[in-house]
C-alpha positions in Angstrom: 40.9 4.8 49.8 43.2 4.9 46.8 42.7 1.1 46.2 39.0 1.5 46.4 39.0 4.3 43.7 41.5 2.4 41.6 39.4 -0.8 41.6 36.1 1.0 41.0 37.5 2.9 38.0 38.6 -0.4 36.4 35.3 -2.0 37.2 33.4 1.0 35.7 35.5 0.8 32.5 34.8 -2.9 32.1 31.1 -2.3 32.6 30.9 0.5 30.1 32.9 -1.5 27.6 30.4 -4.3 27.9 27.4 -1.9 27.6 28.7 -0.6 24.3 28.0 -4.0 22.7 24.2 -3.8 23.4 23.2 -1.6 20.4 25.1 -3.9 18.0 23.2 -6.9 19.4 19.8 -5.2 18.8 20.9 -4.3 15.3 21.7 -7.9 14.5 18.4 -9.3 15.9 16.4 -9.2 12.6 19.2 -11.0 10.8 19.3 -13.7 13.6 15.6 -14.2 13.4 15.7 -14.5 9.6 18.3 -17.1 9.9 16.3 -19.0 12.5 13.2 -19.0 10.4 15.2 -20.2 7.4 16.5 -23.1 9.7 20.1 -22.0 9.1 21.2 -22.1 12.7 19.9 -21.6 16.2 20.2 -18.2 17.8 22.1 -19.7 20.7 24.9 -20.7 18.3 25.1 -17.2 17.0 25.2 -15.8 20.5 27.9 -18.3 21.5 30.0 -17.4 18.4 29.8 -13.7 19.2 30.8 -14.3 22.8 33.8 -16.4 21.8 34.9 -13.9 19.3 34.4 -11.0 21.7 36.5 -12.6 24.6 40.0 -11.9 23.2 39.1 -8.4 22.1 37.7 -7.6 25.5 40.6 -9.2 27.3 43.2 -7.2 25.3 41.2 -3.9 25.9 41.0 -4.5 29.6 44.7 -5.5 29.9 45.8 -2.3 28.0 43.5 -0.2 30.2 44.8 -1.9 33.4 48.5 -1.4 32.4 47.9 2.3 31.8 45.9 2.7 35.0 48.5 0.8 37.1 51.4 3.0 36.1 49.4 6.2 35.9 48.4 5.9 39.5 52.0 5.4 40.6 51.8 1.9 42.1 54.9 0.0 42.9 57.2 -0.4 39.8 59.9 -2.8 41.1 60.1 -6.2 39.5 61.1 -7.9 42.8 57.7 -7.3 44.4 55.9 -8.8 41.3 52.7 -7.0 42.3 52.0 -5.9 38.8 51.5 -9.5 37.7 49.3 -10.2 40.7 47.3 -7.1 39.9 46.7 -8.2 36.3 45.8 -11.7 37.3 43.4 -10.6 40.0 41.5 -8.1 37.8 40.8 -10.4 34.9 
């Protein structure tokens, strides 16, 4: 049961972090359309650039959240088991 709650809270945080980007995308829409009409670049290129820039920021945020959540819930802290590394690798 604890693992279920632990996993769902991490999943919920990730989903809410992604949803916070939606208003910014709608705010940039008129600018992207203006650039498309002026033949500066295609909207796909702008979306790809935003995605590539956002990946490291999202990754760092999720890793910091996962580290805090892992130790806050009191999971195993020994280095011998190496479960912390497996946890970080499996949730990203």
